[in-house]
Every structure is written in structure tokens, then in C-alpha cells.
C-alpha positions in Angstrom: 0.5 14.1 -41.5 0.3 14.2 -37.6 0.8 10.4 -36.3 -2.2 9.2 -34.2 -0.8 8.1 -30.8 -2.6 5.8 -28.1 -3.1 7.4 -24.9 -0.8 6.2 -22.0 -3.7 4.7 -20.1 -4.7 2.7 -23.1 -1.4 1.6 -23.8 -0.7 0.5 -20.2 -4.0 -1.4 -20.5 -3.1 -3.3 -23.6 0.3 -4.2 -22.1 -1.5 -5.6 -19.0 -3.9 -7.6 -21.3 -0.8 -8.8 -23.2 0.9 -9.8 -20.0 -2.2 -11.8 -18.7 -1.9 -13.8 -21.9 1.7 -14.4 -21.5 1.0 -15.6 -18.1 -1.2 -18.3 -19.3 0.9 -19.4 -22.2 3.9 -19.4 -19.7 2.1 -21.6 -17.2 1.3 -24.0 -20.1 5.0 -24.0 -21.4 7.0 -24.2 -18.3 7.8 -27.6 -16.8 6.0 -28.3 -13.4 7.6 -28.8 -10.1 7.2 -32.6 -10.4 10.2 -32.4 -13.0 12.0 -29.7 -11.6 12.2 -28.7 -8.0 10.1 -25.7 -7.3 12.1 -22.4 -6.9 8.9 -20.6 -5.7 5.7 -21.6 -4.0 2.4 -19.8 -3.8 -0.7 -21.5 -2.0 -4.0 -20.0 -1.1 -5.1 -21.4 2.6 -8.7 -22.6 3.1 -10.1 -19.5 4.0 -8.3 -17.1 1.6 -10.3 -14.2 0.2 -11.2 -13.8 -3.3 -8.6 -12.3 -5.4 -10.7 -9.2 -6.5 -9.1 -7.3 -3.9 -11.8 -4.6 -3.8 -11.6 -4.0 -0.1 -10.3 -5.1 3.4 -7.0 -6.4 4.4 -5.4 -9.6 2.9 -2.8 -11.3 4.6 0.4 -12.8 2.7 3.1 -15.0 4.8 6.4 -14.5 2.9 8.9 -17.2 3.5 12.5 -17.2 2.7 13.6 -20.9 2.5 17.1 -22.1 3.1 16.7 -24.9 0.5 19.8 -25.6 -1.5 20.2 -26.0 -5.4 18.5 -29.0 -6.5 15.8 -29.1 -3.5 12.4 -27.9 -3.4 11.8 -24.7 -1.5 9.6 -26.5 1.0 12.2 -28.9 2.0 14.3 -26.1 3.6 13.8 -24.2 6.7 12.2 -20.9 6.9 15.2 -18.5 7.0 13.1 -15.4 6.8 9.4 -15.3 7.9 7.2 -12.2 7.2 3.6 -11.4 7.7 2.5 -8.8 5.2 -1.2 -7.3 5.5 -2.4 -5.2 2.5 -5.1 -2.8 3.3 -7.1 -2.4 0.0 -9.4 0.4 1.9 -6.7 2.6 2.7 -3.7 1.9 0.3 -1.4 1.0 3.4 0.4 -1.9 4.1 2.4 -3.6 7.3 5.1 -6.2 7.5 5.4 -7.8 10.7 8.8 -10.1 11.1 8.6 -13.0 13.0 12.4 -14.2 14.1 13.3 -17.6 12.5 14.6 -18.9 15.9 11.3 -18.0 17.8 10.8 -21.0 20.2 7.0 -22.1 19.7 4.7 -25.2 20.1 4.5 -26.1 16.6 1.2 -27.4 15.9 1.1 -31.3 16.0 5.1 -31.5 16.5 5.8 -30.1 20.0 8.2 -27.3 20.8 11.0 -26.1 18.4 12.3 -23.1 16.4 9.4 -22.1 14.2 11.6 -22.1 10.9 11.6 -25.9 11.4 7.8 -25.9 10.5 8.6 -25.6 6.8 10.3 -29.1 6.4 7.8 -30.7 8.9 4.6 -29.5 7.5 5.0 -27.3 4.3 3.9 -23.6 4.2 0.6 -24.5 5.7 2.1 -25.5 9.0 4.3 -22.4 9.0 0.9 -20.4 8.6 -0.6 -22.3 11.6 2.5 -21.6 13.9 2.2 -18.0 12.9 -1.4 -17.9 13.4 -0.9 -19.4 17.0 1.6 -16.8 17.6 0.0 -13.6 16.5 -3.6 -14.6 16.2 -3.7 -13.7 12.6 -4.6 -16.1 9.8 -2.6 -15.7 6.3 -4.5 -15.8 3.0 -1.7 -16.8 1.0 1.8 -18.2 1.5 4.6 -17.1 -0.9 7.9 -19.2 -0.4 11.0 -18.7 -2.3 14.5 -20.2 -2.1 18.0 -19.0 -2.9 18.0 -19.8 -6.7 14.4 -18.3 -7.2 15.2 -15.2 -5.2 18.3 -14.3 -7.1 16.4 -15.1 -10.5 13.3 -12.8 -9.2 15.9 -9.9 -8.2 17.9 -10.1 -11.7 14.7 -9.8 -13.8 13.7 -6.6 -12.2 17.1 -5.2 -10.9 19.1 -3.7 -10.0 17.2 -3.1 -6.8 17.9 0.3 -4.9 18.3 -0.7 -1.1 19.2 1.5 1.7 21.5 0.1 4.5 22.0 1.5 7.8 25.5 0.0 8.0 28.5 -0.5 6.0 29.6 -4.1 6.1 31.0 -7.0 4.1 28.4 -9.8 4.0 30.3 -13.1 4.7 29.0 -14.6 1.3 28.6 -11.3 -0.5 30.5 -10.5 -3.7 30.9 -6.8 -2.8 30.7 -4.8 0.3 27.6 -3.0 1.4 27.8 0.6 1.5 26.0 2.7 4.1 23.1 4.4 2.4 21.9 3.7 -1.1 23.1 0.4 -2.8 22.0 -0.9 -6.0 21.9 -4.6 -5.9 21.8 -7.6 -8.3 20.5 -11.0 -7.2 23.7 -12.3 -5.7 24.3 -9.1 -3.8 20.7 -8.7 -2.4 20.7 -12.4 -1.3 23.9 -12.0 0.8 22.6 -8.6 2.1 19.2 -10.5 3.2 21.1 -13.2 5.1 24.1 -11.5 6.7 23.8 -11.0 10.4 27.2 -11.9 12.0 28.5 -8.5 11.1 25.7 -6.5 12.4 25.3 -5.1 15.9 22.1 -6.6 16.5 22.5 -9.8 14.8 18.9 -11.2 13.7 17.2 -8.1 14.5 19.5 -5.9 12.1 19.1 -8.7 9.6 15.4 -8.4 9.8 15.7 -4.5 9.3 17.9 -5.3 6.2 15.2 -7.7 4.8 12.6 -5.0 5.4 14.7 -2.6 3.6 15.3 -4.9 0.7 11.4 -5.9 0.3 10.8 -2.0 0.0 13.7 -1.7 -2.6 11.9 -4.6 -4.6 8.7 -2.7 -4.5 10.2 0.4 -5.6 11.8 -1.6 -8.6 8.5 -3.1 -9.5 6.6 0.0 -9.4 9.4 1.9 -11.3 9.7 -0.5 -14.1 6.0 -1.0 -14.7 5.9 1.3 -17.7 9.1 0.1 -19.1 8.7 -1.9 -22.4 9.2 -5.6 -21.9 10.1 -5.2 -18.0 6.7 -7.0 -17.0 6.8 -9.6 -19.5 10.7 -10.6 -18.3 9.7 -10.7 -14.9 6.7 -12.7 -15.4 8.5 -15.3 -17.6 11.7 -15.3 -15.0 9.1 -16.0 -11.9 7.0 -18.7 -13.8 10.4 -20.9 -14.1 10.0 -23.4 -11.4 6.9 -21.7 -9.9 4.5 -24.0 -8.1 1.0 -22.8 -7.4 -2.5 -23.5 -6.8 -4.0 -20.4 -8.1 -5.4 -20.2 -11.6 -3.4 -17.9 -14.3 -6.3 -15.0 -13.8 -6.1 -15.2 -10.2 -2.3 -15.1 -10.1 -2.4 -12.0 -12.8 -4.9 -10.2 -10.5 -2.6 -11.0 -7.4 0.5 -9.6 -9.0 -1.2 -6.5 -10.1 -2.8 -5.8 -6.6 0.6 -6.1 -5.1 2.1 -3.4 -7.2 -0.5 -0.7 -6.5 1.1 -0.2 -3.0 3.5 2.7 -2.6 6.8 2.2 -0.5 5.9 5.4 1.6 2.6 3.7 2.7 4.4 0.5 4.0 5.4 0.2 7.8 7.7 -2.4 9.2 8.3 -4.0 12.5 9.3 -7.3 14.4 8.1 -9.4 17.2 10.8 -9.3 19.8 11.9 -11.8 22.6 14.7 -12.8 24.8 17.5 -15.1 24.0 17.7 -18.6 25.5 19.3 -21.8 25.1 17.2 -25.0 24.4 19.1 -28.3 23.9 22.4 -26.6 23.1 21.0 -24.2 20.6 20.4 -20.5 20.6 16.5 -19.8 20.4 14.3 -16.7 21.3 11.6 -16.9 23.8 8.8 -14.4 22.7 6.3 -13.0 25.2 2.9 -14.6 23.9 0.9 -11.7 25.2 2.9 -9.2 23.2 2.9 -11.0 20.1 -0.8 -11.5 20.3 -1.1 -7.7 21.0 0.6 -6.6 17.8 -1.8 -9.1 16.0 -4.8 -7.3 17.8 -3.8 -4.0 17.1 -3.5 -4.6 13.4 -6.4 -6.9 12.7 -9.0 -5.3 15.2 -8.1 -1.9 15.6 -7.2 -0.9 12.0 -3.6 -0.1 13.2 -2.3 -0.9 9.8 -2.8 2.8 9.1 -0.5 3.7 11.9 2.2 1.1 11.9 2.7 -2.1 13.9 3.8 -2.1 17.5 
């Protein structure tokens, strides 16, 4: 007798329903960050769009915190700052990097490096600073620290990452090869943080972070149909996860992000001129140039063509 099989779309739907239930249960079972410092933080800002994601562009501010083990991610400085726009009308995405040393008037705190906004006022203050620079208001801010990042990559890895250079990251366990690398969490963290061995320092580091971001998206999309992959990733992410989104909205958000293909993602960085302020290296950014990048994407639908 021929065995009846469930069509693949139905199996996928069943797994996603199971995942949504798992998320609800995990949020109840996992201790909150009042007991353990948060490894991840996801906050919706006041004007955030509804998470149905039917159309339009939704903006995420993605922050990599340099908080050490035992610290809340919002206690560290923003070691990486990426403004990511997802266009649900076209299926395209753009990531605009803001260098961490950008010298800016931090709202309510005077001039300083933009990375200092995170410990001064949390993800919301970084969002205000980025908005004042490029003129785009983020809808959501996602922050992760070293420990959370390593755990996330290990739960979905190894992650395929393409490097333009062969180099040894100062804190890396293995050398990075030119071309394709497959990285675990510790290797990916060292790759994302390294800048001393690179020709253009922080700007090559930003390019590496963009390459890593695409590799993570590839790994997420590639493993979506693997039995247990989504469930393992969900549980790993929810340990030390602090958010003001309810479980249903969180699930919709995760599903929406994984609908984007890597080939549809373009990247760029806000550029500037190096200067010295108070004995420290900083980056002076042309305000009009930064605003123009924001206007091109926000007002002229340039997210379909790239960013700058």
C-alpha cells in the first residue's frame, strides 16, 4: 500500500505553527534579563509600523555592543551600527553602515562619538542620533553583544562568509582565507571585529560586517527546511533575550526577515574624514552627504538601486 505523504508546503506550514508555539513556551520558560544580563535586545520605537509587513519599507537599526560577559548589552558602546531597510513591496533591502567613530551632536549630551550613545541612553538614543544624521527614523532596534552573537551564529552555523582579504584576526582562533570561509561563532566574531590588519581599517571592517550579515541570511534561508533548525535557533536566541514585542509579533518579524534573498541586498557606508578630538580618533561626516543618502533611499525609492 502506498504511504500518503504530506505536501511540502503543508509540512512547512506545520513546522512554522510548531515554531510559533515553541516561541511562546520559551518566552515563558526562559529567565528574563532582570535575573540574567540581556544578550540580545529588541525594542519597537514609538512610531514603529505594524508587524504585518504587508507593504512599504520597515527600518531596523542593528547594533553590535562591545559589552563584556556579565554586562547587559545596552551597557556597552555600539561597536557596529547598521541601518537596514526592508522593502516589502519589491523584496529588496539596503544596509547603511554608520562608522562607530562618527563625531556627532548626541541629542541631550553634546558632541561625542556616536558609539557612546548606547551606554548614555540605550538603543533609543542611538536611534535618535542616527535619525539626526541621515534623516530616517528606525522602527525597531536590535542589539546584540559578544556572547549573544556567538550563540546566535553557532545555532545556525557554520556561516558561509566571503572575505576580500586573507588575514589573521587579532583575537581570532584561525586565519581568514581570501574568498569563501565557513565560520563558527568565535570565528565570525573575530572576523567582524578586526580592523588593524585591514588596509582601510574601519571601512574594510564594515565591508566584512556586511559580508557576514549576508552569510547569516544565507544560512538562515538555507536551513529553513532542515528538521529542527528553526527550533534550535529560536531557543538559542531566546536565552537572555529582552524585548517589548509580544510572541506573535516576534514570530512574524522573524519570518518576515527570512523572506529576503541575499542577491536583493545592497550595502554602503557613510563616509567621512578622520580628525582628532580630545586626543581620540574620530570621523567627521559631511551632514549633507549623510542626509542625501537618507533622502535617496527614503524619498526616491532608491532602495531598489542601492544606497549611495
